[in-house]
Backbone as a chain_set.jsonl record, in Angstrom:
{"seq": "MGQIKVTRCEIEGLMVIEPKVHRDERGYFVETYNERDLEEEGFFKKFVQDNQSMSSGGVLRGLHYQKQFPQGKLVRVLFGKVFDVAVDIRPGSETYGKWFGVELSEENMKQFYIPEGFAHGFYVMSEKAVFAYKCTDFYHPNDEGGILYSDPDIGIKWPFNEGDEVILSEKDKLWPGLYGKK", "coords": {"N": [[-37.454, 16.519, -6.985], [-34.223, 15.339, -7.203], [-30.829, 16.757, -7.01], [-28.918, 15.417, -8.382], [-27.276, 13.015, -10.663], [-27.122, 9.687, -10.939], [-25.073, 7.068, -11.838], [-24.937, 3.718, -12.075], [-22.325, 1.449, -11.933], [-20.893, -1.297, -13.867], [-19.749, -3.078, -12.046], [-21.031, -4.222, -9.17], [-22.291, -2.08, -6.717], [-20.496, 0.072, -7.12], [-20.664, 3.501, -7.943], [-21.049, 6.376, -10.018], [-21.495, 9.691, -9.417], [-23.111, 12.614, -10.42], [-23.35, 15.822, -9.66], [-25.719, 18.452, -9.903], [-24.754, 21.439, -11.419], [-24.807, 24.822, -10.922], [-24.28, 27.342, -12.9], [-23.115, 30.769, -13.651], [-22.231, 34.056, -14.707], [-20.718, 34.787, -12.544], [-19.505, 32.578, -11.496], [-19.894, 29.392, -10.063], [-22.313, 27.253, -8.375], [-22.656, 24.487, -6.31], [-24.094, 21.647, -4.803], [-22.249, 19.508, -2.895], [-22.801, 17.371, -1.445], [-25.591, 15.671, -0.471], [-27.683, 14.234, 1.61], [-30.437, 13.462, 1.42], [-30.972, 13.502, -1.398], [-29.288, 11.378, -2.131], [-30.428, 9.217, -0.639], [-32.914, 9.031, -1.998], [-31.993, 7.738, -4.19], [-31.553, 5.256, -3.245], [-29.368, 4.95, -1.542], [-27.924, 4.462, 1.423], [-25.85, 5.416, 3.597], [-23.716, 6.158, 6.271], [-21.45, 8.663, 6.843], [-18.322, 9.157, 8.526], [-15.926, 10.371, 8.555], [-13.96, 12.917, 7.018], [-11.546, 13.388, 4.477], [-8.74, 14.881, 2.97], [-6.344, 15.38, 0.276], [-3.404, 16.575, -1.293], [-1.679, 16.329, -4.27], [1.132, 16.053, -6.435], [1.559, 16.223, -10.065], [1.714, 13.104, -11.795], [1.814, 11.485, -9.583], [0.854, 8.496, -8.054], [-1.515, 7.063, -6.006], [-2.092, 4.323, -4.076], [-2.832, 0.888, -4.533], [-5.228, 0.946, -2.04], [-6.697, -0.402, 0.962], [-8.686, -1.258, 3.849], [-8.414, -3.895, 6.181], [-9.858, -5.206, 8.477], [-11.599, -3.257, 9.16], [-13.17, -2.113, 6.953], [-13.595, 0.636, 4.639], [-16.103, 2.53, 3.048], [-16.032, 4.889, 0.353], [-16.647, 8.151, -0.723], [-15.563, 9.926, -3.311], [-13.982, 12.845, -4.649], [-12.665, 15.412, -6.819], [-11.264, 18.546, -6.079], [-9.544, 20.308, -7.208], [-7.752, 20.178, -10.2], [-7.072, 17.107, -11.923], [-7.75, 13.673, -11.872], [-7.314, 10.087, -12.425], [-9.373, 7.754, -11.284], [-9.535, 4.702, -9.466], [-11.224, 1.646, -8.65], [-10.994, -1.579, -7.228], [-12.442, -4.672, -7.111], [-12.443, -6.527, -4.18], [-13.922, -8.234, -2.74], [-14.534, -11.191, -1.054], [-15.765, -14.016, -2.686], [-17.236, -12.595, -4.523], [-18.729, -12.181, -7.742], [-17.323, -10.533, -9.443], [-14.773, -10.384, -8.511], [-11.501, -9.133, -8.345], [-11.824, -7.646, -10.639], [-11.772, -4.36, -12.148], [-12.651, -0.821, -12.074], [-12.517, 2.281, -13.623], [-12.566, 5.894, -13.432], [-12.484, 9.244, -14.743], [-11.966, 11.941, -12.729], [-12.549, 15.374, -12.071], [-11.999, 18.932, -11.504], [-13.43, 20.208, -13.33], [-15.452, 18.377, -14.456], [-16.689, 17.683, -12.165], [-17.595, 15.194, -11.24], [-18.346, 12.585, -8.835], [-17.284, 9.669, -7.106], [-18.464, 6.751, -5.859], [-17.175, 4.298, -3.793], [-17.717, 1.234, -2.438], [-17.396, -0.517, 0.747], [-15.01, -3.134, 0.784], [-13.436, -2.913, -1.499], [-10.314, -2.25, -3.105], [-8.652, 0.846, -3.486], [-7.377, 3.52, -5.568], [-5.595, 6.271, -7.018], [-4.509, 8.115, -9.904], [-2.642, 11.121, -10.621], [-3.389, 13.281, -13.107], [-3.095, 15.915, -13.813], [-1.112, 18.99, -13.329], [-1.155, 19.298, -10.52], [-3.27, 18.063, -7.978], [-6.117, 18.301, -5.876], [-7.62, 16.303, -3.672], [-10.684, 14.954, -2.377], [-12.379, 13.139, 0.196], [-15.046, 11.329, 1.555], [-15.661, 9.131, 4.282], [-16.921, 5.914, 5.388], [-16.01, 4.604, 7.615], [-13.593, 4.961, 10.3], [-10.149, 5.691, 9.862], [-7.722, 3.255, 10.362], [-4.67, 2.845, 11.204], [-3.046, 0.553, 11.619], [-4.458, -1.393, 10.215], [-4.259, -1.413, 7.556], [-4.107, -2.405, 4.078], [-2.789, -3.366, 0.898], [-2.586, -3.449, -2.679], [-0.354, -3.965, -5.426], [-0.237, -1.428, -7.849], [0.295, -2.032, -10.553], [-0.309, -4.704, -10.968], [-0.432, -7.46, -12.986], [-2.438, -9.399, -12.99], [-4.711, -8.038, -12.476], [-4.684, -5.892, -14.338], [-5.142, -3.05, -14.735], [-5.765, -0.256, -16.79], [-4.006, 2.301, -16.705], [-3.796, 5.891, -17.259], [-1.191, 6.461, -18.473], [1.917, 6.178, -20.169], [4.172, 3.41, -20.809], [7.26, 3.674, -19.312], [6.799, 6.34, -18.645], [7.213, 8.586, -15.845], [6.113, 7.46, -12.793], [5.114, 8.415, -9.714], [5.473, 7.055, -6.669], [4.741, 6.131, -3.197], [7.054, 4.767, -0.831], [5.983, 2.6, 0.52], [3.802, 1.956, -1.217], [5.136, 0.975, -3.46], [5.86, -1.576, -2.597], [3.619, -3.171, -2.133], [2.092, -6.399, -2.562], [0.798, -8.305, -5.412], [-2.721, -8.99, -6.317], [-3.044, -11.712, -5.88], [-1.059, -12.21, -4.037], [1.461, -12.325, -5.212], [4.639, -10.823, -5.763]], "CA": [[-36.469, 15.877, -7.762], [-32.849, 15.585, -6.568], [-29.867, 17.557, -7.78], [-27.767, 14.527, -8.77], [-27.537, 11.941, -11.649], [-26.37, 8.588, -10.445], [-24.8, 5.986, -12.818], [-24.458, 2.466, -11.47], [-21.326, 0.839, -12.783], [-20.932, -2.686, -14.146], [-19.4, -3.8, -10.852], [-22.072, -3.933, -8.214], [-21.917, -1.197, -5.599], [-19.819, 1.313, -7.569], [-21.588, 4.501, -8.49], [-20.623, 7.674, -10.424], [-22.499, 10.63, -9.105], [-22.836, 13.902, -11.063], [-24.235, 16.808, -9.117], [-26.13, 19.596, -10.728], [-23.973, 22.589, -11.205], [-25.463, 26.065, -11.332], [-23.254, 28.339, -13.328], [-23.461, 31.963, -14.235], [-21.067, 34.921, -14.969], [-20.006, 34.94, -11.284], [-18.847, 31.289, -11.198], [-20.795, 28.355, -9.924], [-22.685, 26.71, -7.076], [-22.931, 23.068, -6.413], [-24.212, 20.824, -3.579], [-21.362, 18.408, -3.081], [-23.351, 16.161, -0.687], [-27.035, 15.882, 0.015], [-28.169, 12.958, 2.1], [-31.771, 13.166, 0.942], [-30.87, 13.137, -2.769], [-28.727, 9.958, -2.169], [-31.423, 8.26, -0.14], [-33.802, 8.83, -3.077], [-31.322, 6.777, -5.118], [-31.336, 3.98, -2.507], [-28.076, 5.033, -0.973], [-28.084, 4.769, 2.817], [-24.575, 5.242, 4.21], [-23.285, 7.22, 7.17], [-20.05, 9.009, 6.757], [-17.825, 9.523, 9.785], [-14.598, 11.027, 8.472], [-13.569, 13.557, 5.706], [-10.106, 13.521, 4.307], [-8.276, 15.71, 1.734], [-4.939, 15.226, 0.038], [-2.85, 17.328, -2.379], [-0.608, 15.429, -4.928], [1.742, 16.573, -7.674], [1.319, 15.46, -11.306], [2.447, 11.874, -11.875], [1.716, 10.726, -8.349], [-0.132, 7.426, -7.959], [-1.656, 6.687, -4.528], [-2.873, 3.132, -3.977], [-4.215, 0.573, -4.264], [-5.289, 0.816, -0.577], [-7.929, -0.816, 1.591], [-8.549, -1.636, 5.226], [-8.758, -5.355, 6.24], [-10.963, -5.567, 9.451], [-12.424, -2.043, 9.302], [-13.219, -1.53, 5.587], [-14.221, 1.943, 4.467], [-16.742, 3.003, 1.861], [-15.517, 6.215, 0.169], [-17.236, 9.035, -1.695], [-14.45, 10.728, -3.686], [-14.107, 13.853, -5.696], [-11.507, 16.341, -6.998], [-11.54, 19.898, -5.906], [-8.652, 21.019, -8.092], [-6.966, 19.314, -11.052], [-7.657, 15.979, -12.547], [-7.184, 12.316, -11.518], [-7.962, 8.888, -12.873], [-9.639, 7.091, -9.989], [-9.799, 3.238, -9.663], [-11.659, 0.765, -7.586], [-10.771, -3.039, -7.55], [-13.214, -5.555, -6.231], [-11.667, -7.562, -3.454], [-14.839, -8.925, -1.791], [-14.487, -12.634, -1.163], [-16.894, -14.62, -3.235], [-17.801, -11.724, -5.516], [-18.577, -12.526, -9.127], [-16.481, -9.605, -10.115], [-13.511, -10.309, -7.717], [-10.344, -8.841, -9.156], [-12.205, -6.686, -11.67], [-11.563, -2.92, -11.738], [-13.366, 0.149, -12.822], [-11.921, 3.649, -13.453], [-13.332, 7.028, -13.913], [-11.758, 10.486, -14.581], [-12.618, 12.936, -11.878], [-11.813, 16.636, -12.279], [-12.646, 20.1, -11.053], [-14.369, 20.599, -14.477], [-16.696, 17.577, -14.63], [-17.327, 17.605, -10.803], [-18.074, 13.855, -10.869], [-17.942, 11.936, -7.609], [-17.274, 8.187, -7.321], [-18.641, 6.029, -4.587], [-16.519, 2.985, -3.683], [-18.114, 0.672, -1.196], [-16.534, -1.381, 1.459], [-14.603, -4.391, 0.01], [-12.751, -2.593, -2.681], [-9.09, -1.518, -3.065], [-8.874, 2.135, -4.159], [-6.233, 4.271, -5.857], [-5.812, 7.274, -8.083], [-3.294, 8.77, -10.509], [-2.842, 12.557, -10.908], [-3.196, 13.62, -14.576], [-2.805, 17.372, -13.98], [0.068, 19.439, -12.615], [-1.321, 18.916, -9.195], [-4.662, 17.73, -7.672], [-6.623, 18.284, -4.504], [-8.659, 15.19, -3.709], [-11.384, 14.966, -1.106], [-13.261, 11.942, 0.286], [-15.88, 11.028, 2.839], [-15.394, 7.702, 4.636], [-17.91, 5.323, 6.2], [-15.412, 4.192, 8.903], [-12.421, 5.672, 10.592], [-8.845, 5.118, 9.41], [-7.072, 2.433, 11.385], [-3.35, 2.7, 10.507], [-2.59, -0.842, 11.698], [-5.302, -2.338, 9.451], [-4.111, -1.055, 6.106], [-3.614, -3.43, 3.147], [-2.635, -2.867, -0.4], [-2.256, -4.223, -3.865], [0.448, -3.334, -6.395], [-0.973, -0.817, -8.878], [0.631, -2.641, -11.883], [-0.513, -6.112, -10.945], [-0.954, -7.898, -14.31], [-3.646, -10.213, -12.817], [-5.843, -7.111, -12.54], [-4.63, -5.248, -15.713], [-5.593, -1.689, -14.866], [-5.267, 0.549, -17.869], [-3.753, 3.609, -16.205], [-3.578, 6.762, -18.405], [0.156, 6.932, -18.702], [2.614, 5.211, -21.101], [5.28, 2.682, -20.23], [8.421, 4.555, -19.328], [6.534, 7.609, -18.004], [7.557, 8.595, -14.417], [5.029, 7.305, -11.85], [5.629, 8.671, -8.441], [4.837, 6.198, -5.611], [5.315, 6.135, -1.918], [7.888, 3.515, -0.651], [4.918, 1.595, 0.815], [3.038, 1.592, -2.473], [6.044, 0.176, -4.272], [6.104, -2.858, -1.959], [2.514, -4.031, -2.128], [2.014, -7.615, -3.417], [-0.346, -8.361, -6.329], [-3.922, -9.485, -5.747], [-2.93, -13.089, -5.391], [0.138, -12.325, -3.205], [2.714, -12.239, -5.963], [5.419, -9.577, -5.849]], "C": [[-35.093, 16.289, -7.251], [-31.975, 16.381, -7.499], [-28.739, 16.684, -8.256], [-28.258, 13.529, -9.923], [-26.535, 10.842, -11.159], [-26.266, 7.52, -11.564], [-24.22, 4.823, -12.045], [-23.523, 1.784, -12.393], [-21.54, -0.674, -12.918], [-20.495, -3.571, -13.032], [-20.332, -3.346, -9.745], [-21.528, -3.06, -7.06], [-21.242, 0.127, -5.966], [-20.837, 2.27, -8.234], [-20.857, 5.811, -8.892], [-21.727, 8.616, -10.208], [-22.176, 11.969, -9.691], [-23.84, 14.898, -10.45], [-24.616, 17.865, -10.068], [-25.369, 20.827, -10.416], [-24.692, 23.831, -11.731], [-24.369, 27.053, -11.628], [-23.859, 29.662, -13.749], [-22.137, 32.777, -14.36], [-20.158, 35.009, -13.705], [-19.166, 33.731, -10.966], [-19.924, 30.214, -11.161], [-21.156, 28.056, -8.492], [-23.03, 25.273, -7.283], [-23.086, 22.434, -5.012], [-23.333, 19.599, -3.788], [-21.832, 17.096, -2.327], [-24.731, 16.548, -0.156], [-27.539, 14.455, 0.357], [-29.499, 12.506, 1.542], [-31.703, 12.755, -0.537], [-30.3, 11.671, -2.943], [-29.663, 8.907, -1.675], [-32.522, 8.002, -1.216], [-33.296, 7.84, -4.134], [-31.064, 5.461, -4.495], [-29.994, 3.863, -1.763], [-28.191, 5.414, 0.527], [-26.771, 4.49, 3.569], [-24.339, 6.383, 5.174], [-21.829, 7.362, 7.044], [-19.531, 9.553, 8.014], [-16.525, 10.283, 9.75], [-14.471, 11.68, 7.095], [-12.167, 13.625, 5.596], [-9.833, 14.324, 3.013], [-6.801, 15.5, 1.587], [-4.624, 16.178, -1.189], [-1.783, 16.458, -2.929], [-0.164, 16.21, -6.149], [1.364, 15.677, -8.817], [2.243, 14.204, -11.338], [2.384, 11.035, -10.613], [0.593, 9.726, -8.48], [-0.169, 6.972, -6.486], [-2.565, 5.394, -4.686], [-2.126, 1.927, -4.477], [-4.331, 0.266, -2.806], [-6.683, 0.202, -0.136], [-7.636, -1.12, 3.071], [-9.13, -3.067, 5.397], [-10.008, -5.608, 7.157], [-11.915, -4.462, 9.551], [-12.533, -1.393, 7.91], [-14.05, -0.261, 5.498], [-14.94, 2.019, 3.111], [-16.231, 4.486, 1.682], [-16.32, 6.923, -0.911], [-16.219, 10.031, -2.033], [-14.781, 11.742, -4.649], [-12.84, 14.712, -5.7], [-11.945, 17.764, -6.917], [-10.648, 20.744, -6.84], [-7.83, 20.045, -8.954], [-7.782, 18.171, -11.637], [-6.989, 14.642, -12.217], [-7.949, 11.19, -12.311], [-8.066, 8.025, -11.633], [-10.052, 5.621, -10.283], [-10.273, 2.543, -8.438], [-11.532, -0.737, -8.011], [-11.594, -3.828, -6.545], [-12.449, -6.569, -5.582], [-12.625, -8.29, -2.442], [-14.839, -10.416, -2.053], [-15.859, -13.135, -1.714], [-17.653, -13.811, -4.248], [-17.684, -12.249, -6.874], [-17.676, -11.709, -9.89], [-15.124, -9.438, -9.334], [-12.324, -10.121, -8.709], [-10.607, -7.95, -10.334], [-12.064, -5.211, -11.194], [-12.478, -2.053, -12.603], [-12.691, 1.439, -12.56], [-12.708, 4.756, -14.019], [-12.42, 8.305, -13.758], [-12.627, 11.444, -13.79], [-11.795, 14.262, -11.929], [-12.638, 17.761, -11.669], [-13.706, 20.608, -12.087], [-15.559, 19.764, -14.455], [-17.335, 17.342, -13.24], [-17.976, 16.28, -10.473], [-17.585, 13.426, -9.524], [-18.016, 10.447, -7.919], [-17.435, 7.591, -5.915], [-18.091, 4.599, -4.72], [-16.925, 2.342, -2.332], [-17.021, -0.113, -0.465], [-16.16, -2.652, 0.656], [-13.942, -4.106, -1.274], [-11.403, -1.955, -2.288], [-9.284, -0.25, -3.903], [-7.523, 2.882, -4.413], [-6.523, 5.319, -6.889], [-4.445, 7.767, -8.564], [-3.587, 10.182, -10.958], [-2.448, 12.762, -12.328], [-2.836, 15.059, -14.804], [-1.507, 17.761, -13.276], [0.105, 19.128, -11.068], [-2.873, 18.709, -8.992], [-4.992, 17.779, -6.202], [-7.785, 17.374, -4.544], [-9.288, 15.172, -2.358], [-12.235, 13.662, -1.082], [-13.82, 11.85, 1.631], [-15.694, 9.449, 2.997], [-16.511, 7.172, 5.57], [-17.379, 4.726, 7.49], [-14.146, 5.039, 9.072], [-11.197, 5.003, 10.059], [-8.204, 4.441, 10.637], [-5.676, 2.159, 10.758], [-2.747, 1.269, 10.573], [-3.355, -1.875, 10.872], [-5.169, -2.158, 7.946], [-3.532, -2.227, 5.343], [-3.45, -2.74, 1.853], [-2.342, -3.8, -1.49], [-1.455, -3.425, -4.793], [-0.388, -2.736, -7.619], [-0.826, -1.41, -10.224], [0.493, -4.161, -11.905], [-1.107, -6.603, -12.299], [-2.229, -8.798, -14.162], [-4.888, -9.333, -12.856], [-5.857, -6.351, -13.907], [-5.242, -3.902, -15.8], [-4.994, -0.939, -16.042], [-5.154, 1.996, -17.409], [-3.507, 4.516, -17.397], [-2.168, 7.349, -18.465], [0.802, 5.796, -19.575], [3.751, 4.561, -20.259], [6.476, 3.599, -20.392], [8.096, 5.928, -18.679], [6.847, 7.479, -16.453], [6.256, 8.505, -13.644], [5.599, 7.464, -10.448], [4.817, 7.932, -7.372], [5.498, 6.398, -4.296], [6.173, 4.838, -1.801], [6.958, 2.405, -0.359], [4.179, 1.029, -0.412], [3.854, 0.809, -3.492], [6.151, -1.271, -3.867], [4.861, -3.801, -1.924], [2.594, -5.331, -2.962], [0.816, -7.38, -4.494], [-1.539, -8.954, -5.626], [-3.792, -10.852, -5.144], [-1.613, -13.35, -4.57], [1.443, -12.355, -3.836], [3.363, -10.838, -5.868], [5.739, -9.169, -7.245]], "O": [[-34.855, 17.449, -6.915], [-32.343, 16.647, -8.643], [-27.655, 17.206, -8.519], [-29.45, 13.275, -10.092], [-25.334, 11.061, -11.004], [-27.276, 7.134, -12.152], [-23.154, 4.926, -11.438], [-23.871, 1.547, -13.55], [-22.3, -1.258, -12.146], [-20.836, -4.753, -13.046], [-20.384, -2.155, -9.436], [-20.445, -3.302, -6.527], [-21.371, 1.136, -5.273], [-21.728, 1.856, -8.977], [-20.073, 6.3, -8.078], [-22.819, 8.414, -10.74], [-21.063, 12.456, -9.494], [-25.041, 14.809, -10.707], [-23.858, 18.149, -10.995], [-25.324, 21.247, -9.26], [-25.133, 23.854, -12.88], [-23.647, 27.525, -10.749], [-25.015, 29.692, -14.171], [-21.056, 32.232, -14.14], [-18.963, 35.278, -13.822], [-18.19, 33.846, -10.225], [-20.753, 30.111, -12.065], [-20.497, 28.478, -7.542], [-23.617, 24.886, -8.294], [-22.26, 22.686, -4.134], [-23.57, 18.774, -4.67], [-21.353, 15.983, -2.541], [-24.953, 17.574, 0.486], [-27.773, 13.623, -0.52], [-29.687, 11.331, 1.226], [-32.315, 11.754, -0.91], [-30.77, 10.887, -3.767], [-29.704, 7.806, -2.224], [-33.006, 6.876, -1.329], [-34.069, 7.208, -4.854], [-30.429, 4.601, -5.106], [-29.568, 2.763, -1.41], [-28.516, 6.556, 0.851], [-26.614, 3.404, 4.126], [-24.75, 7.507, 4.884], [-21.057, 6.406, 7.114], [-20.218, 10.385, 8.607], [-16.061, 10.786, 10.773], [-14.837, 11.062, 6.095], [-11.53, 13.921, 6.606], [-10.666, 14.384, 2.108], [-6.065, 15.441, 2.571], [-5.509, 16.504, -1.98], [-1.02, 15.876, -2.159], [-0.94, 16.913, -6.796], [0.918, 14.545, -8.627], [3.408, 14.273, -10.947], [2.899, 9.917, -10.621], [-0.493, 10.056, -8.956], [0.814, 6.596, -5.847], [-3.616, 5.414, -5.327], [-0.938, 1.978, -4.795], [-3.607, -0.605, -2.323], [-7.68, 0.326, -0.849], [-6.478, -1.223, 3.477], [-10.178, -3.398, 4.842], [-11.033, -6.125, 6.715], [-13.03, -4.698, 10.016], [-12.058, -0.277, 7.702], [-15.062, -0.104, 6.181], [-14.374, 1.582, 2.109], [-16.029, 5.215, 2.653], [-16.636, 6.313, -1.932], [-15.949, 10.925, -1.231], [-15.734, 11.599, -5.415], [-12.068, 14.737, -4.742], [-12.886, 18.171, -7.598], [-11.053, 21.848, -7.205], [-7.244, 19.124, -8.385], [-8.996, 18.261, -11.815], [-5.765, 14.529, -12.289], [-9.072, 11.382, -12.777], [-7.077, 7.622, -11.021], [-10.809, 5.349, -11.215], [-9.805, 2.798, -7.329], [-11.962, -1.077, -9.113], [-11.466, -3.679, -5.33], [-11.84, -7.418, -6.233], [-12.183, -8.866, -1.448], [-15.12, -10.85, -3.17], [-16.927, -12.724, -1.26], [-18.642, -14.299, -4.794], [-16.614, -12.755, -7.213], [-17.251, -12.139, -10.963], [-14.434, -8.434, -9.514], [-12.181, -10.82, -9.713], [-9.654, -7.526, -10.988], [-12.22, -4.895, -10.014], [-12.983, -2.451, -13.653], [-12.31, 1.72, -11.424], [-13.445, 4.581, -14.989], [-11.688, 8.426, -12.776], [-13.787, 11.716, -14.1], [-10.567, 14.268, -11.846], [-13.816, 17.584, -11.356], [-14.675, 21.297, -11.766], [-16.66, 20.315, -14.435], [-18.453, 16.832, -13.181], [-18.799, 16.197, -9.562], [-16.513, 13.851, -9.092], [-18.699, 10.015, -8.847], [-16.692, 7.87, -4.974], [-18.472, 3.828, -5.6], [-16.55, 2.813, -1.258], [-15.919, -0.335, -0.966], [-16.996, -3.161, -0.09], [-13.877, -4.999, -2.119], [-11.32, -1.227, -1.298], [-9.995, -0.269, -4.908], [-6.64, 2.863, -3.555], [-7.555, 5.283, -7.56], [-3.448, 7.835, -7.845], [-4.612, 10.449, -11.585], [-1.323, 12.464, -12.728], [-2.325, 15.41, -15.867], [-0.866, 16.899, -12.674], [1.119, 18.785, -10.46], [-3.66, 19.177, -9.815], [-4.201, 17.331, -5.372], [-8.764, 17.561, -5.267], [-8.628, 15.333, -1.332], [-12.718, 13.168, -2.1], [-13.236, 12.202, 2.656], [-15.599, 8.666, 2.052], [-16.987, 7.903, 6.438], [-18.158, 4.373, 8.375], [-13.694, 5.722, 8.153], [-11.23, 3.795, 9.82], [-8.163, 4.976, 11.745], [-5.556, 1.314, 9.871], [-2.025, 0.855, 9.666], [-2.988, -3.048, 10.817], [-5.939, -2.732, 7.176], [-2.644, -2.94, 5.81], [-3.924, -1.616, 1.695], [-1.864, -4.904, -1.226], [-1.789, -2.258, -4.994], [-1.12, -3.458, -8.296], [-1.759, -1.311, -11.02], [1.092, -4.834, -12.744], [-2.194, -6.17, -12.681], [-2.999, -8.93, -15.114], [-5.974, -9.788, -13.213], [-6.908, -6.199, -14.53], [-5.829, -3.578, -16.832], [-3.782, -1.006, -16.247], [-6.037, 2.816, -17.659], [-3.069, 4.041, -18.445], [-1.983, 8.566, -18.501], [0.303, 4.676, -19.678], [4.193, 5.059, -19.223], [6.686, 4.211, -21.438], [9.009, 6.61, -18.211], [6.746, 6.396, -15.877], [5.382, 9.358, -13.8], [6.484, 6.707, -10.051], [3.62, 8.17, -7.208], [6.666, 6.783, -4.231], [6.011, 3.922, -2.608], [7.107, 1.327, -0.933], [3.986, -0.175, -0.58], [3.297, 0.061, -4.295], [6.495, -2.119, -4.69], [4.984, -5.009, -1.725], [3.173, -5.283, -4.047], [0.033, -6.432, -4.428], [-1.43, -9.382, -4.477], [-4.327, -11.144, -4.075], [-1.143, -14.479, -4.432], [2.467, -12.403, -3.155], [2.674, -9.818, -5.894], [6.387, -8.144, -7.456]]}, "num_chains": 1, "name": "protein.A"}
């Protein structure tokens, strides 16, 4: 029996993965990735690149995707807490434009798998967060696309209030909405 619990989300392809954490008075041990356990769950993906970022509280990164070289991502938080979001942008999908979000933290150790064909972003809910992700394809800087995080056609319910400072990159401020509106 594997060391993970997999919850398939209401949008096909999205999965929340909870690894078994072994805790004692010294701390903890956890397998953060086990190909065999995932294959037992019907997950057969090859990862080719690992990435890590550190962000301050209030930072929102996204919503990003690659156009011609889409990436599946297995994401997790090493330090801090984020609200992680995936938006279905698969042409012809019954859930096109729908979103799903999950809180990922160093405490809950949940992981989130976002397959190819989704836009992805996260908001840092703690003072800072260290975010790690495995990718199914390499990053191609000239292939990047994005969607404005606040697009009303998507309606993501981010965990901040209107008027709260949200820190965005210049690029993330300029993405159009899902249907091309600014």
